[in-house]
N, CA, C and O atoms as a GROMACS GRO file, in nm:
protein
  620
    1MET      N    1   9.869   7.421  12.220
    1MET     CA    2   9.860   7.549  12.288
    1MET      C    3   9.812   7.655  12.188
    1MET      O    4   9.862   7.662  12.076
    2ALA      N    5   9.717   7.735  12.229
    2ALA     CA    6   9.661   7.839  12.143
    2ALA      C    7   9.761   7.953  12.125
    2ALA      O    8   9.833   7.990  12.217
    3ARG      N    9   9.764   8.006  12.004
    3ARG     CA   10   9.848   8.122  11.975
    3ARG      C   11   9.763   8.247  11.991
    3ARG      O   12   9.646   8.250  11.950
    4LEU      N   13   9.819   8.348  12.048
    4LEU     CA   14   9.750   8.475  12.067
    4LEU      C   15   9.788   8.571  11.955
    4LEU      O   16   9.906   8.590  11.927
    5HIS      N   17   9.689   8.630  11.892
    5HIS     CA   18   9.710   8.733  11.790
    5HIS      C   19   9.652   8.863  11.844
    5HIS      O   20   9.549   8.862  11.911
    6THR      N   21   9.717   8.973  11.816
    6THR     CA   22   9.668   9.102  11.863
    6THR      C   23   9.644   9.194  11.744
    6THR      O   24   9.708   9.181  11.640
    7TYR      N   25   9.550   9.286  11.760
    7TYR     CA   26   9.512   9.378  11.653
    7TYR      C   27   9.496   9.516  11.714
    7TYR      O   28   9.405   9.541  11.792
    8ASP      N   29   9.586   9.605  11.676
    8ASP     CA   30   9.583   9.740  11.729
    8ASP      C   31   9.534   9.836  11.621
    8ASP      O   32   9.586   9.837  11.509
    9VAL      N   33   9.435   9.914  11.654
    9VAL     CA   34   9.384  10.017  11.563
    9VAL      C   35   9.370  10.147  11.640
    9VAL      O   36   9.363  10.148  11.763
   10ARG      N   37   9.368  10.255  11.567
   10ARG     CA   38   9.346  10.386  11.628
   10ARG      C   39   9.222  10.445  11.562
   10ARG      O   40   9.214  10.454  11.440
   11VAL      N   41   9.125  10.486  11.644
   11VAL     CA   42   9.005  10.553  11.597
   11VAL      C   43   9.012  10.697  11.647
   11VAL      O   44   9.021  10.721  11.768
   12THR      N   45   9.009  10.792  11.553
   12THR     CA   46   9.022  10.933  11.586
   12THR      C   47   8.899  11.008  11.540
   12THR      O   48   8.864  11.004  11.422
   13TRP      N   49   8.833  11.076  11.632
   13TRP     CA   50   8.716  11.156  11.599
   13TRP      C   51   8.760  11.280  11.522
   13TRP      O   52   8.851  11.350  11.566
   14THR      N   53   8.698  11.306  11.408
   14THR     CA   54   8.731  11.422  11.325
   14THR      C   55   8.609  11.510  11.302
   14THR      O   56   8.607  11.590  11.209
   15GLY      N   57   8.509  11.495  11.385
   15GLY     CA   58   8.381  11.561  11.362
   15GLY      C   59   8.355  11.691  11.436
   15GLY      O   60   8.240  11.735  11.444
   16ASP      N   61   8.458  11.753  11.491
   16ASP     CA   62   8.439  11.882  11.559
   16ASP      C   63   8.411  11.990  11.454
   16ASP      O   64   8.495  12.015  11.368
   17ARG      N   65   8.296  12.051  11.462
   17ARG     CA   66   8.258  12.157  11.367
   17ARG      C   67   8.292  12.296  11.421
   17ARG      O   68   8.239  12.396  11.374
   18GLY      N   69   8.379  12.300  11.520
   18GLY     CA   70   8.422  12.428  11.577
   18GLY      C   71   8.361  12.456  11.712
   18GLY      O   72   8.400  12.552  11.778
   19THR      N   73   8.265  12.375  11.753
   19THR     CA   74   8.200  12.397  11.883
   19THR      C   75   8.211  12.274  11.973
   19THR      O   76   8.145  12.268  12.077
   20GLY      N   77   8.293  12.178  11.933
   20GLY     CA   78   8.309  12.057  12.015
   20GLY      C   79   8.178  11.983  12.030
   20GLY      O   80   8.101  11.968  11.935
   21MET      N   81   8.154  11.938  12.151
   21MET     CA   82   8.033  11.862  12.182
   21MET      C   83   7.928  11.952  12.247
   21MET      O   84   7.872  11.917  12.351
   22SER      N   85   7.902  12.067  12.186
   22SER     CA   86   7.810  12.163  12.246
   22SER      C   87   7.664  12.120  12.240
   22SER      O   88   7.580  12.174  12.311
   23GLY      N   89   7.632  12.024  12.156
   23GLY     CA   90   7.495  11.973  12.147
   23GLY      C   91   7.491  11.852  12.056
   23GLY      O   92   7.581  11.832  11.975
   24TYR      N   93   7.387  11.771  12.071
   24TYR     CA   94   7.376  11.646  11.997
   24TYR      C   95   7.385  11.666  11.846
   24TYR      O   96   7.448  11.585  11.778
   25ARG      N   97   7.323  11.769  11.795
   25ARG     CA   98   7.325  11.795  11.650
   25ARG      C   99   7.439  11.886  11.606
   25ARG      O  100   7.450  11.917  11.488
   26GLU      N  101   7.522  11.928  11.698
   26GLU     CA  102   7.628  12.024  11.669
   26GLU      C  103   7.762  11.959  11.632
   26GLU      O  104   7.858  12.031  11.605
   27PHE      N  105   7.769  11.828  11.631
   27PHE     CA  106   7.895  11.762  11.596
   27PHE      C  107   7.870  11.653  11.493
   27PHE      O  108   7.762  11.594  11.488
   28ALA      N  109   7.971  11.628  11.413
   28ALA     CA  110   7.962  11.520  11.315
   28ALA      C  111   8.013  11.391  11.378
   28ALA      O  112   8.096  11.393  11.470
   29ARG      N  113   7.964  11.281  11.328
   29ARG     CA  114   8.008  11.149  11.377
   29ARG      C  115   8.132  11.101  11.302
   29ARG      O  116   8.172  10.986  11.317
   30ASP      N  117   8.191  11.187  11.221
   30ASP     CA  118   8.304  11.151  11.137
   30ASP      C  119   8.424  11.109  11.221
   30ASP      O  120   8.453  11.167  11.326
   31HIS      N  121   8.491  11.007  11.173
   31HIS     CA  122   8.612  10.958  11.239
   31HIS      C  123   8.698  10.886  11.137
   31HIS      O  124   8.657  10.861  11.024
   32GLN      N  125   8.817  10.855  11.180
   32GLN     CA  126   8.913  10.784  11.095
   32GLN      C  127   8.959  10.660  11.170
   32GLN      O  128   8.992  10.666  11.288
   33VAL      N  129   8.961  10.547  11.099
   33VAL     CA  130   9.010  10.422  11.155
   33VAL      C  131   9.145  10.394  11.089
   33VAL      O  132   9.154  10.386  10.966
   34ALA      N  133   9.248  10.378  11.170
   34ALA     CA  134   9.381  10.359  11.115
   34ALA      C  135   9.452  10.245  11.188
   34ALA      O  136   9.422  10.213  11.303
   35ALA      N  137   9.548  10.187  11.119
   35ALA     CA  138   9.635  10.084  11.175
   35ALA      C  139   9.770  10.096  11.106
   35ALA      O  140   9.781  10.160  11.002
   36ASP      N  141   9.869  10.036  11.163
   36ASP     CA  142  10.002  10.042  11.104
   36ASP      C  143  10.002   9.961  10.974
   36ASP      O  144   9.993   9.838  10.977
   37GLY      N  145  10.012  10.030  10.862
   37GLY     CA  146  10.019   9.962  10.734
   37GLY      C  147   9.909  10.001  10.636
   37GLY      O  148   9.937  10.065  10.535
   38PRO      N  149   9.784   9.963  10.664
   38PRO     CA  150   9.680   9.989  10.563
   38PRO      C  151   9.639  10.136  10.556
   38PRO      O  152   9.663  10.214  10.647
   39VAL      N  153   9.577  10.170  10.445
   39VAL     CA  154   9.522  10.303  10.426
   39VAL      C  155   9.409  10.325  10.528
   39VAL      O  156   9.334  10.232  10.557
   40ALA      N  157   9.398  10.444  10.580
   40ALA     CA  158   9.294  10.476  10.678
   40ALA      C  159   9.156  10.463  10.615
   40ALA      O  160   9.138  10.487  10.496
   41ILE      N  161   9.059  10.426  10.697
   41ILE     CA  162   8.919  10.416  10.656
   41ILE      C  163   8.846  10.536  10.715
   41ILE      O  164   8.860  10.567  10.833
   42LEU      N  165   8.768  10.603  10.632
   42LEU     CA  166   8.685  10.714  10.681
   42LEU      C  167   8.554  10.657  10.731
   42LEU      O  168   8.483  10.589  10.657
   43GLY      N  169   8.523  10.684  10.856
   43GLY     CA  170   8.404  10.629  10.918
   43GLY      C  171   8.309  10.735  10.969
   43GLY      O  172   8.345  10.852  10.982
   44SER      N  173   8.188  10.692  10.997
   44SER     CA  174   8.084  10.775  11.056
   44SER      C  175   7.985  10.680  11.122
   44SER      O  176   8.013  10.560  11.134
   45SER      N  177   7.873  10.730  11.163
   45SER     CA  178   7.767  10.642  11.212
   45SER      C  179   7.670  10.616  11.097
   45SER      O  180   7.678  10.680  10.992
   46ASP      N  181   7.580  10.525  11.118
   46ASP     CA  182   7.475  10.496  11.021
   46ASP      C  183   7.399  10.627  10.992
   46ASP      O  184   7.375  10.705  11.085
   47PRO      N  185   7.362  10.652  10.867
   47PRO     CA  186   7.287  10.774  10.837
   47PRO      C  187   7.160  10.790  10.921
   47PRO      O  188   7.118  10.902  10.949
   48ALA      N  189   7.099  10.680  10.960
   48ALA     CA  190   6.980  10.686  11.045
   48ALA      C  191   7.014  10.739  11.185
   48ALA      O  192   6.925  10.775  11.262
   49LEU      N  193   7.143  10.742  11.216
   49LEU     CA  194   7.189  10.787  11.348
   49LEU      C  195   7.278  10.910  11.334
   49LEU      O  196   7.378  10.923  11.405
   50ALA      N  197   7.241  10.998  11.244
   50ALA     CA  198   7.308  11.126  11.221
   50ALA      C  199   7.446  11.110  11.157
   50ALA      O  200   7.532  11.196  11.175
   51GLY      N  201   7.467  11.003  11.083
   51GLY     CA  202   7.596  10.979  11.020
   51GLY      C  203   7.601  11.023  10.875
   51GLY      O  204   7.501  11.065  10.816
   52ASP      N  205   7.720  11.012  10.820
   52ASP     CA  206   7.749  11.050  10.683
   52ASP      C  207   7.746  10.926  10.595
   52ASP      O  208   7.827  10.836  10.614
   53ARG      N  209   7.655  10.920  10.500
   53ARG     CA  210   7.638  10.800  10.417
   53ARG      C  211   7.754  10.776  10.322
   53ARG      O  212   7.763  10.670  10.261
   54THR      N  213   7.844  10.873  10.307
   54THR     CA  214   7.960  10.855  10.219
   54THR      C  215   8.078  10.790  10.292
   54THR      O  216   8.182  10.764  10.231
   55ARG      N  217   8.061  10.763  10.421
   55ARG     CA  218   8.167  10.701  10.500
   55ARG      C  219   8.119  10.565  10.552
   55ARG      O  220   7.999  10.542  10.568
   56TRP      N  221   8.212  10.478  10.579
   56TRP     CA  222   8.181  10.346  10.636
   56TRP      C  223   8.130  10.361  10.778
   56TRP      O  224   8.180  10.444  10.854
   57ASN      N  225   8.029  10.280  10.814
   57ASN     CA  226   7.984  10.280  10.953
   57ASN      C  227   8.020  10.145  11.017
   57ASN      O  228   8.046  10.048  10.946
   58PRO      N  229   8.023  10.137  11.150
   58PRO     CA  230   8.065  10.014  11.217
   58PRO      C  231   7.981   9.892  11.180
   58PRO      O  232   8.032   9.780  11.174
   59GLU      N  233   7.853   9.913  11.154
   59GLU     CA  234   7.766   9.802  11.119
   59GLU      C  235   7.804   9.742  10.982
   59GLU      O  236   7.802   9.621  10.964
   60GLN      N  237   7.837   9.829  10.888
   60GLN     CA  238   7.884   9.782  10.758
   60GLN      C  239   8.017   9.708  10.774
   60GLN      O  240   8.039   9.604  10.712
   61LEU      N  241   8.106   9.763  10.856
   61LEU     CA  242   8.237   9.702  10.874
   61LEU      C  243   8.227   9.565  10.940
   61LEU      O  244   8.304   9.474  10.907
   62LEU      N  245   8.134   9.548  11.033
   62LEU     CA  246   8.115   9.417  11.095
   62LEU      C  247   8.064   9.316  10.992
   62LEU      O  248   8.111   9.202  10.987
   63THR      N  249   7.967   9.358  10.912
   63THR     CA  250   7.915   9.271  10.806
   63THR      C  251   8.026   9.236  10.708
   63THR      O  252   8.038   9.121  10.666
   64ALA      N  253   8.106   9.334  10.671
   64ALA     CA  254   8.218   9.311  10.579
   64ALA      C  255   8.320   9.216  10.640
   64ALA      O  256   8.372   9.129  10.570
   65ALA      N  257   8.350   9.231  10.769
   65ALA     CA  258   8.447   9.143  10.833
   65ALA      C  259   8.401   8.997  10.830
   65ALA      O  260   8.482   8.907  10.807
   66LEU      N  261   8.273   8.974  10.852
   66LEU     CA  262   8.220   8.838  10.843
   66LEU      C  263   8.233   8.782  10.702
   66LEU      O  264   8.270   8.667  10.683
   67SER      N  265   8.201   8.865  10.603
   67SER     CA  266   8.211   8.823  10.464
   67SER      C  267   8.356   8.795  10.425
   67SER      O  268   8.385   8.694  10.361
   68GLN      N  269   8.446   8.883  10.463
   68GLN     CA  270   8.588   8.867  10.431
   68GLN      C  271   8.644   8.740  10.494
   68GLN      O  272   8.715   8.664  10.428
   69CYS      N  273   8.613   8.717  10.620
   69CYS     CA  274   8.666   8.602  10.691
   69CYS      C  275   8.619   8.472  10.624
   69CYS      O  276   8.698   8.380  10.604
   70HIS      N  277   8.491   8.466  10.589
   70HIS     CA  278   8.438   8.348  10.521
   70HIS      C  279   8.509   8.327  10.387
   70HIS      O  280   8.551   8.216  10.356
   71MET      N  281   8.521   8.433  10.310
   71MET     CA  282   8.584   8.422  10.178
   71MET      C  283   8.729   8.374  10.190
   71MET      O  284   8.770   8.285  10.116
   72LEU      N  285   8.804   8.430  10.282
   72LEU     CA  286   8.945   8.393  10.295
   72LEU      C  287   8.961   8.247  10.338
   72LEU      O  288   9.048   8.177  10.287
   73TRP      N  289   8.877   8.202  10.430
   73TRP     CA  290   8.880   8.061  10.468
   73TRP      C  291   8.837   7.973  10.351
   73TRP      O  292   8.898   7.869  10.326
   74TYR      N  293   8.733   8.014  10.280
   74TYR     CA  294   8.684   7.936  10.168
   74TYR      C  295   8.792   7.919  10.061
   74TYR      O  296   8.817   7.808  10.014
   75LEU      N  297   8.856   8.027  10.024
   75LEU     CA  298   8.962   8.020   9.922
   75LEU      C  299   9.077   7.931   9.969
   75LEU      O  300   9.134   7.856   9.891
   76HIS      N  301   9.111   7.942  10.096
   76HIS     CA  302   9.217   7.857  10.154
   76HIS      C  303   9.179   7.709  10.142
   76HIS      O  304   9.259   7.627  10.097
   77LEU      N  305   9.057   7.677  10.183
   77LEU     CA  306   9.013   7.538  10.179
   77LEU      C  307   9.003   7.486  10.036
   77LEU      O  308   9.034   7.370  10.009
   78CYS      N  309   8.959   7.571   9.944
   78CYS     CA  310   8.953   7.531   9.803
   78CYS      C  311   9.092   7.502   9.750
   78CYS      O  312   9.112   7.403   9.679
   79ALA      N  313   9.188   7.586   9.784
   79ALA     CA  314   9.325   7.563   9.738
   79ALA      C  315   9.379   7.431   9.791
   79ALA      O  316   9.444   7.356   9.718
   80GLU      N  317   9.353   7.403   9.918
   80GLU     CA  318   9.397   7.276   9.977
   80GLU      C  319   9.329   7.155   9.913
   80GLU      O  320   9.388   7.048   9.904
   81SER      N  321   9.204   7.174   9.868
   81SER     CA  322   9.124   7.062   9.814
   81SER      C  323   9.132   7.049   9.663
   81SER      O  324   9.072   6.958   9.606
   82GLY      N  325   9.204   7.137   9.598
   82GLY     CA  326   9.216   7.131   9.453
   82GLY      C  327   9.097   7.184   9.377
   82GLY      O  328   9.077   7.152   9.260
   83VAL      N  329   9.015   7.267   9.443
   83VAL     CA  330   8.902   7.331   9.376
   83VAL      C  331   8.950   7.464   9.320
   83VAL      O  332   8.994   7.551   9.395
   84LEU      N  333   8.943   7.480   9.189
   84LEU     CA  334   8.992   7.600   9.123
   84LEU      C  335   8.880   7.704   9.113
   84LEU      O  336   8.789   7.690   9.032
   85VAL      N  337   8.889   7.807   9.196
   85VAL     CA  338   8.792   7.917   9.197
   85VAL      C  339   8.842   8.023   9.100
   85VAL      O  340   8.958   8.064   9.106
   86THR      N  341   8.753   8.068   9.011
   86THR     CA  342   8.792   8.173   8.917
   86THR      C  343   8.722   8.306   8.945
   86THR      O  344   8.762   8.410   8.892
   87ALA      N  345   8.619   8.304   9.028
   87ALA     CA  346   8.551   8.429   9.067
   87ALA      C  347   8.478   8.407   9.199
   87ALA      O  348   8.433   8.296   9.229
   88TYR      N  349   8.467   8.515   9.278
   88TYR     CA  350   8.399   8.508   9.408
   88TYR      C  351   8.345   8.647   9.438
   88TYR      O  352   8.420   8.744   9.437
   89VAL      N  353   8.216   8.655   9.464
   89VAL     CA  354   8.156   8.781   9.507
   89VAL      C  355   8.049   8.748   9.610
   89VAL      O  356   7.973   8.653   9.593
   90ASP      N  357   8.042   8.827   9.716
   90ASP     CA  358   7.945   8.802   9.822
   90ASP      C  359   7.864   8.930   9.845
   90ASP      O  360   7.920   9.035   9.876
   91ASP      N  361   7.734   8.920   9.830
   91ASP     CA  362   7.644   9.030   9.864
   91ASP      C  363   7.590   9.003  10.004
   91ASP      O  364   7.476   8.960  10.021
   92ALA      N  365   7.672   9.030  10.104
   92ALA     CA  366   7.638   9.001  10.244
   92ALA      C  367   7.533   9.101  10.293
   92ALA      O  368   7.528   9.215  10.248
   93HIS      N  369   7.451   9.054  10.386
   93HIS     CA  370   7.340   9.134  10.439
   93HIS      C  371   7.338   9.123  10.591
   93HIS      O  372   7.324   9.013  10.645
   94GLY      N  373   7.351   9.236  10.660
   94GLY     CA  374   7.344   9.238  10.806
   94GLY      C  375   7.217   9.307  10.853
   94GLY      O  376   7.169   9.401  10.789
   95GLU      N  377   7.162   9.261  10.964
   95GLU     CA  378   7.042   9.322  11.022
   95GLU      C  379   7.069   9.357  11.167
   95GLU      O  380   7.118   9.275  11.245
   96MET      N  381   7.037   9.481  11.201
   96MET     CA  382   7.053   9.528  11.337
   96MET      C  383   6.920   9.580  11.388
   96MET      O  384   6.849   9.652  11.317
   97GLU      N  385   6.887   9.544  11.509
   97GLU     CA  386   6.765   9.590  11.574
   97GLU      C  387   6.801   9.705  11.667
   97GLU      O  388   6.880   9.689  11.760
   98GLU      N  389   6.743   9.819  11.642
   98GLU     CA  390   6.771   9.936  11.726
   98GLU      C  391   6.673   9.939  11.841
   98GLU      O  392   6.554   9.915  11.825
   99ARG      N  393   6.728   9.968  11.958
   99ARG     CA  394   6.647   9.980  12.080
   99ARG      C  395   6.680  10.114  12.143
   99ARG      O  396   6.773  10.183  12.100
  100HIS      N  397   6.606  10.150  12.244
  100HIS     CA  398   6.637  10.272  12.318
  100HIS      C  399   6.777  10.259  12.376
  100HIS      O  400   6.806  10.164  12.450
  101ARG      N  401   6.864  10.352  12.343
  101ARG     CA  402   7.002  10.354  12.391
  101ARG      C  403   7.081  10.229  12.350
  101ARG      O  404   7.148  10.168  12.433
  102GLY      N  405   7.072  10.193  12.226
  102GLY     CA  406   7.153  10.082  12.179
  102GLY      C  407   7.080   9.995  12.079
  102GLY      O  408   6.985  10.038  12.014
  103GLY      N  409   7.126   9.877  12.068
  103GLY     CA  410   7.069   9.782  11.975
  103GLY      C  411   7.161   9.663  11.965
  103GLY      O  412   7.258   9.650  12.040
  104ARG      N  413   7.129   9.575  11.870
  104ARG     CA  414   7.212   9.457  11.852
  104ARG      C  415   7.189   9.401  11.714
  104ARG      O  416   7.082   9.416  11.655
  105PHE      N  417   7.292   9.337  11.662
  105PHE     CA  418   7.276   9.264  11.538
  105PHE      C  419   7.187   9.144  11.565
  105PHE      O  420   7.201   9.078  11.668
  106THR      N  421   7.096   9.116  11.474
  106THR     CA  422   7.010   8.999  11.489
  106THR      C  423   7.051   8.887  11.395
  106THR      O  424   7.020   8.770  11.420
  107ARG      N  425   7.119   8.922  11.286
  107ARG     CA  426   7.170   8.819  11.196
  107ARG      C  427   7.253   8.882  11.084
  107ARG      O  428   7.242   9.002  11.055
  108VAL      N  429   7.335   8.798  11.024
  108VAL     CA  430   7.405   8.832  10.900
  108VAL      C  431   7.388   8.712  10.807
  108VAL      O  432   7.404   8.598  10.848
  109VAL      N  433   7.356   8.742  10.682
  109VAL     CA  434   7.344   8.638  10.580
  109VAL      C  435   7.452   8.663  10.476
  109VAL      O  436   7.458   8.770  10.416
  110LEU      N  437   7.536   8.564  10.455
  110LEU     CA  438   7.637   8.570  10.350
  110LEU      C  439   7.578   8.503  10.226
  110LEU      O  440   7.514   8.398  10.235
  111ARG      N  441   7.599   8.565  10.112
  111ARG     CA  442   7.545   8.513   9.986
  111ARG      C  443   7.656   8.505   9.880
  111ARG      O  444   7.650   8.572   9.777
  112PRO      N  445   7.757   8.422   9.906
  112PRO     CA  446   7.866   8.414   9.810
  112PRO      C  447   7.824   8.348   9.680
  112PRO      O  448   7.755   8.246   9.679
  113ARG      N  449   7.867   8.409   9.569
  113ARG     CA  450   7.850   8.351   9.436
  113ARG      C  451   7.990   8.318   9.386
  113ARG      O  452   8.074   8.405   9.367
  114VAL      N  453   8.012   8.190   9.366
  114VAL     CA  454   8.144   8.140   9.333
  114VAL      C  455   8.140   8.078   9.194
  114VAL      O  456   8.044   8.009   9.159
  115THR      N  457   8.243   8.101   9.118
  115THR     CA  458   8.259   8.035   8.989
  115THR      C  459   8.381   7.945   8.998
  115THR      O  460   8.488   7.988   9.042
  116ILE      N  461   8.364   7.821   8.954
  116ILE     CA  462   8.474   7.726   8.954
  116ILE      C  463   8.500   7.680   8.811
  116ILE      O  464   8.419   7.704   8.721
  117SER      N  465   8.612   7.614   8.790
  117SER     CA  466   8.655   7.582   8.654
  117SER      C  467   8.601   7.449   8.601
  117SER      O  468   8.604   7.426   8.480
  118SER      N  469   8.553   7.361   8.689
  118SER     CA  470   8.513   7.228   8.643
  118SER      C  471   8.392   7.177   8.720
  118SER      O  472   8.383   7.193   8.841
  119ALA      N  473   8.299   7.115   8.647
  119ALA     CA  474   8.180   7.057   8.709
  119ALA      C  475   8.216   6.943   8.805
  119ALA      O  476   8.141   6.914   8.897
  120LYS      N  477   8.331   6.880   8.784
  120LYS     CA  478   8.375   6.771   8.872
  120LYS      C  479   8.399   6.821   9.015
  120LYS      O  480   8.399   6.742   9.109
  121MET      N  481   8.418   6.950   9.030
  121MET     CA  482   8.448   7.007   9.161
  121MET      C  483   8.324   7.063   9.231
  121MET      O  484   8.335   7.115   9.342
  122LEU      N  485   8.209   7.054   9.169
  122LEU     CA  486   8.089   7.122   9.218
  122LEU      C  487   8.049   7.079   9.360
  122LEU      O  488   8.024   7.164   9.444
  123ALA      N  489   8.043   6.951   9.386
  123ALA     CA  490   8.002   6.903   9.519
  123ALA      C  491   8.100   6.951   9.626
  123ALA      O  492   8.058   7.000   9.731
  124MET      N  493   8.228   6.938   9.600
  124MET     CA  494   8.330   6.980   9.696
  124MET      C  495   8.326   7.131   9.716
  124MET      O  496   8.335   7.179   9.830
  125ALA      N  497   8.311   7.206   9.608
  125ALA     CA  498   8.306   7.352   9.618
  125ALA      C  499   8.189   7.397   9.704
  125ALA      O  500   8.201   7.494   9.778
  126THR      N  501   8.078   7.329   9.695
  126THR     CA  502   7.960   7.363   9.774
  126THR      C  503   7.982   7.325   9.921
  126THR      O  504   7.950   7.402  10.011
  127GLU      N  505   8.035   7.206   9.944
  127GLU     CA  506   8.059   7.156  10.079
  127GLU      C  507   8.159   7.242  10.157
  127GLU      O  508   8.145   7.259  10.278
  128LEU      N  509   8.256   7.295  10.089
  128LEU     CA  510   8.361   7.372  10.156
  128LEU      C  511   8.308   7.501  10.221
  128LEU      O  512   8.374   7.556  10.308
  129HIS      N  513   8.192   7.548  10.179
  129HIS     CA  514   8.135   7.666  10.244
  129HIS      C  515   8.104   7.638  10.391
  129HIS      O  516   8.125   7.724  10.476
  130GLU      N  517   8.055   7.519  10.420
  130GLU     CA  518   8.024   7.484  10.558
  130GLU      C  519   8.152   7.478  10.641
  130GLU      O  520   8.155   7.527  10.754
  131GLN      N  521   8.257   7.420  10.586
  131GLN     CA  522   8.386   7.415  10.657
  131GLN      C  523   8.442   7.556  10.679
  131GLN      O  524   8.497   7.585  10.784
  132ALA      N  525   8.428   7.641  10.577
  132ALA     CA  526   8.476   7.779  10.591
  132ALA      C  527   8.400   7.851  10.702
  132ALA      O  528   8.460   7.924  10.782
  133HIS      N  529   8.270   7.830  10.707
  133HIS     CA  530   8.189   7.894  10.810
  133HIS      C  531   8.232   7.846  10.949
  133HIS      O  532   8.245   7.927  11.041
  134ASP      N  533   8.255   7.716  10.963
  134ASP     CA  534   8.297   7.662  11.092
  134ASP      C  535   8.436   7.712  11.133
  134ASP      O  536   8.466   7.718  11.252
  135SER      N  537   8.520   7.747  11.036
  135SER     CA  538   8.656   7.791  11.064
  135SER      C  539   8.669   7.941  11.086
  135SER      O  540   8.769   7.986  11.141
  136CYS      N  541   8.570   8.019  11.045
  136CYS     CA  542   8.580   8.165  11.048
  136CYS      C  543   8.593   8.218  11.190
  136CYS      O  544   8.507   8.195  11.275
  137PHE      N  545   8.703   8.289  11.215
  137PHE     CA  546   8.728   8.347  11.347
  137PHE      C  547   8.619   8.447  11.386
  137PHE      O  548   8.574   8.449  11.501
  138ILE      N  549   8.577   8.528  11.292
  138ILE     CA  550   8.481   8.634  11.324
  138ILE      C  551   8.344   8.574  11.353
  138ILE      O  552   8.280   8.610  11.451
  139ALA      N  553   8.298   8.482  11.268
  139ALA     CA  554   8.166   8.418  11.290
  139ALA      C  555   8.163   8.343  11.423
  139ALA      O  556   8.060   8.337  11.489
  140SER      N  557   8.277   8.287  11.462
  140SER     CA  558   8.284   8.214  11.589
  140SER      C  559   8.283   8.308  11.709
  140SER      O  560   8.268   8.264  11.823
  141SER      N  561   8.300   8.436  11.685
  141SER     CA  562   8.312   8.534  11.793
  141SER      C  563   8.187   8.615  11.819
  141SER      O  564   8.180   8.686  11.920
  142VAL      N  565   8.089   8.608  11.732
  142VAL     CA  566   7.970   8.692  11.749
  142VAL      C  567   7.857   8.612  11.814
  142VAL      O  568   7.856   8.489  11.810
  143ASN      N  569   7.762   8.684  11.874
  143ASN     CA  570   7.654   8.617  11.947
  143ASN      C  571   7.520   8.625  11.873
  143ASN      O  572   7.414   8.627  11.936
  144PHE      N  573   7.525   8.631  11.743
  144PHE     CA  574   7.405   8.630  11.661
  144PHE      C  575   7.428   8.533  11.546
  144PHE      O  576   7.543   8.502  11.514
  145PRO      N  577   7.321   8.484  11.484
  145PRO     CA  578   7.338   8.387  11.376
  145PRO      C  579   7.402   8.448  11.251
  145PRO      O  580   7.368   8.558  11.208
  146VAL      N  581   7.494   8.373  11.195
  146VAL     CA  582   7.555   8.406  11.066
  146VAL      C  583   7.527   8.285  10.977
  146VAL      O  584   7.574   8.175  11.004
  147SER      N  585   7.450   8.307  10.872
  147SER     CA  586   7.418   8.196  10.782
  147SER      C  587   7.482   8.221  10.646
  147SER      O  588   7.523   8.332  10.614
  148CYS      N  589   7.490   8.115  10.569
  148CYS     CA  590   7.555   8.122  10.438
  148CYS      C  591   7.464   8.057  10.334
  148CYS      O  592   7.422   7.942  10.350
  149GLU      N  593   7.436   8.133  10.230
  149GLU     CA  594   7.353   8.085  10.119
  149GLU      C  595   7.435   8.089   9.990
  149GLU      O  596   7.417   8.177   9.906
  150PRO      N  597   7.526   7.992   9.976
  150PRO     CA  598   7.617   7.996   9.861
  150PRO      C  599   7.551   7.952   9.731
  150PRO      O  600   7.454   7.876   9.730
  151LYS      N  601   7.606   8.002   9.622
  151LYS     CA  602   7.569   7.958   9.489
  151LYS      C  603   7.699   7.934   9.416
  151LYS      O  604   7.784   8.022   9.409
  152VAL      N  605   7.714   7.814   9.360
  152VAL     CA  606   7.837   7.779   9.290
  152VAL      C  607   7.803   7.751   9.145
  152VAL      O  608   7.717   7.669   9.115
  153ASP      N  609   7.872   7.820   9.055
  153ASP     CA  610   7.854   7.802   8.911
  153ASP      C  611   7.983   7.749   8.850
  153ASP      O  612   8.092   7.768   8.903
  154VAL      N  613   7.967   7.683   8.736
  154VAL     CA  614   8.083   7.634   8.661
  154VAL      C  615   8.100   7.726   8.541
  154VAL      O  616   8.003   7.758   8.472
  155GLU      N  617   8.225   7.767   8.514
  155GLU     CA  618   8.246   7.858   8.401
  155GLU      C  619   8.232   7.787   8.269
  155GLU      O  620   8.247   7.848   8.164
   0.00000   0.00000   0.00000
């Protein structure tokens, strides 16, 4: 039987410049994303869509969620398999196609660079990326391709 998990967040618009929604250019897209426990995230829209580049936008957060989910599954699988990871960094890349009144993500590419402690673990460390991708809750939930181009080095 499947277990149900729930995730409650509060998104609060903070972009009223004193005139409310009096015009398209008269309000900021600034907002705050909060949940019980973690520090709030300051958000906005993409700078190309009148947003603040110093704040996180939803497109970045979606790309980050895919990268985080892959990494967490990968580390879990490595721990189970006896692969000792000493470093992990992912320069993930998301692409969104803008259309009139909307758009959609067309792909996300994960580019994890992993360092492991022993050359004996190299094949397994590389293979586990595919298992992590297949296990990722977020990647399984989106309707666009998510690919992974891992690089594994030995320290």
